[in-house]
C-alpha positions in Angstrom: -14.9 16.1 -4.9 -12.5 17.1 -2.5 -9.8 14.6 -3.9 -10.5 16.4 -7.3 -9.6 19.7 -6.0 -6.7 18.6 -4.0 -5.4 17.1 -7.1 -5.9 20.4 -9.1 -4.2 22.5 -6.4 -1.1 20.3 -6.4 -1.0 20.6 -10.4 -1.4 24.5 -10.1 1.3 24.3 -7.3 3.3 22.0 -9.8 2.9 24.5 -12.4 4.6 27.4 -10.5 7.4 25.1 -9.5 8.0 24.2 -13.3 8.2 27.6 -14.5 4.4 27.8 -15.6 4.1 24.7 -17.4 1.3 22.6 -15.8 2.3 19.2 -14.4 -0.1 17.6 -16.6 1.3 19.0 -19.8 5.2 18.1 -18.7 6.8 15.6 -21.2 9.4 13.3 -21.0 12.5 14.6 -21.7 16.3 14.6 -21.0 18.8 17.2 -20.4 22.6 17.4 -21.0 22.8 15.3 -17.8 22.8 16.1 -13.9 21.0 14.4 -10.8 18.0 11.8 -11.2 16.0 10.3 -8.7 14.3 7.0 -9.3 11.1 6.2 -7.8 9.8 2.3 -8.1 6.6 0.0 -7.3 8.3 -3.5 -7.6 6.4 -6.5 -7.7 6.4 -9.0 -4.8 9.4 -10.4 -5.8 11.1 -7.2 -6.8 12.2 -8.7 -9.9 10.5 -6.3 -11.9 8.1 -3.5 -11.8 6.9 0.2 -12.8 9.4 3.1 -12.7 9.4 6.9 -12.8 12.3 8.8 -13.0 12.7 12.6 -12.4 15.2 15.1 -12.8 18.2 14.9 -15.7 15.4 12.3 -16.9 11.8 12.6 -16.8 10.3 9.7 -18.3 8.6 6.6 -17.0 8.1 2.5 -17.8 9.2 -0.7 -16.4 12.0 -2.5 -15.3 12.9 -6.0 -15.0 16.0 -7.7 -13.4 18.0 -9.3 -15.8 21.6 -11.2 -16.2 24.7 -10.2 -18.0 23.3 -11.6 -21.2 19.9 -9.3 -20.6 17.9 -12.4 -20.1 15.2 -12.1 -17.2 16.6 -13.6 -14.1 15.5 -12.7 -10.6 19.0 -13.4 -9.4 20.6 -11.2 -12.4 23.1 -8.3 -11.5 21.6 -6.0 -13.9 18.1 -4.0 -14.2 17.0 -3.4 -17.7 14.8 -0.2 -17.6 12.6 0.4 -20.5 10.9 3.7 -20.9 8.8 5.7 -23.4 11.9 7.5 -24.9 14.6 4.5 -24.9 15.9 2.0 -22.6 19.0 1.6 -20.6 20.7 -1.0 -18.1 22.0 -0.5 -14.7 24.9 -3.0 -13.3 24.8 -3.5 -9.5 28.0 -3.7 -7.4 28.1 -5.5 -4.0 25.7 -4.2 -1.4 26.9 -1.5 0.9 24.9 -2.5 3.7 21.8 -4.2 4.9 20.3 -2.4 8.2 17.6 -4.3 10.0 15.2 -3.1 12.6 13.2 -5.5 14.3 10.3 -4.7 16.7 9.7 -7.7 18.6 6.9 -6.4 20.7 4.7 -5.5 17.5 6.0 -8.5 15.4 7.2 -6.0 13.0 10.4 -5.3 11.1 12.3 -2.9 8.6 15.1 -4.3 6.3 16.9 -1.5 4.4 19.9 -2.3 1.8 21.7 0.1 -0.1 23.5 -0.7 -3.4 25.9 1.1 -5.7 25.3 0.8 -9.4 26.5 2.2 -12.9 24.3 3.2 -15.6 25.1 1.9 -19.1 23.8 0.7 -22.6 21.2 3.2 -23.3 19.3 3.2 -26.5 17.2 5.9 -28.4 17.0 9.1 -26.4 19.2 7.3 -23.5 22.0 6.5 -26.2 25.5 7.1 -24.7 24.2 7.2 -21.0 26.6 6.8 -18.2 26.6 7.7 -14.5 26.1 6.1 -11.3 23.0 5.3 -8.9 22.6 4.3 -5.6 19.7 2.0 -5.0 17.7 1.7 -1.5 15.4 -1.5 -1.3 13.2 -1.5 1.5 11.1 -4.0 2.9 8.7 -4.0 5.8 6.7 -6.8 7.2 4.2 -7.4 10.0 4.0 -11.2 11.5 1.3 -12.7 13.6 2.0 -14.5 17.0 1.7 -18.0 17.6 -1.6 -18.7 19.4 -0.8 -22.5 20.8 2.1 -24.4 21.5 5.6 -23.7 23.1 5.8 -20.3 21.2 2.7 -19.0 22.3 2.8 -15.2 22.2 5.9 -15.3 20.2 6.3 -13.7 16.7 5.3 -16.0 13.8 7.5 -15.1 11.2 6.2 -17.8 9.0 2.7 -16.2 8.9 3.0 -12.8 7.3 0.0 -10.7 7.7 1.3 -7.8 5.5 4.2 -6.4 3.9 5.6 -3.5 1.9 8.2 -3.2 -0.7 9.9 -0.1 -2.1 12.8 0.6 -4.6 14.4 3.7 -5.3 17.6 5.5 -6.6 19.4 8.4 -6.5 22.5 9.6 -8.5 23.7 11.3 -11.7 24.0 10.6 -15.3 25.4 12.0 -18.2 24.9 11.5 -22.2 27.3 11.4 -25.0 
């Protein structure tokens, strides 16, 4: 019951932020352009997942990593984003940086990579889309420790206990 009340409370707060329209009533739409934020739950491989976009695009759907020909490819340099109101592609450029934060004492680590991209090839409601997004991919892992042998007590990175991945992006798009 508490969860239901919390969700209802958040929806009402959202109604005030959206000019009196309930979050539950808000429909997918686009504006002439502007800032966008992309949020994703990637699969373990990161080559596909669900996506939610807010800002100048308000829509949700799925993405898959593809090659230049549009064929699914986990090493491809593009994402095909299929939303309820159309599709578009994102072309990655070279990664701008990989940040590694290891925590040897706890056998955990955080790896973050930023990659700029351009937005292109829109269909339906996203026809004529252009712009740029900077993607941030984050991978967090926790590994076990060796219990015997010469490496006893050291981190065993071959035995991953838990891991988490996220993919997000922010930038700006225009239409036309």
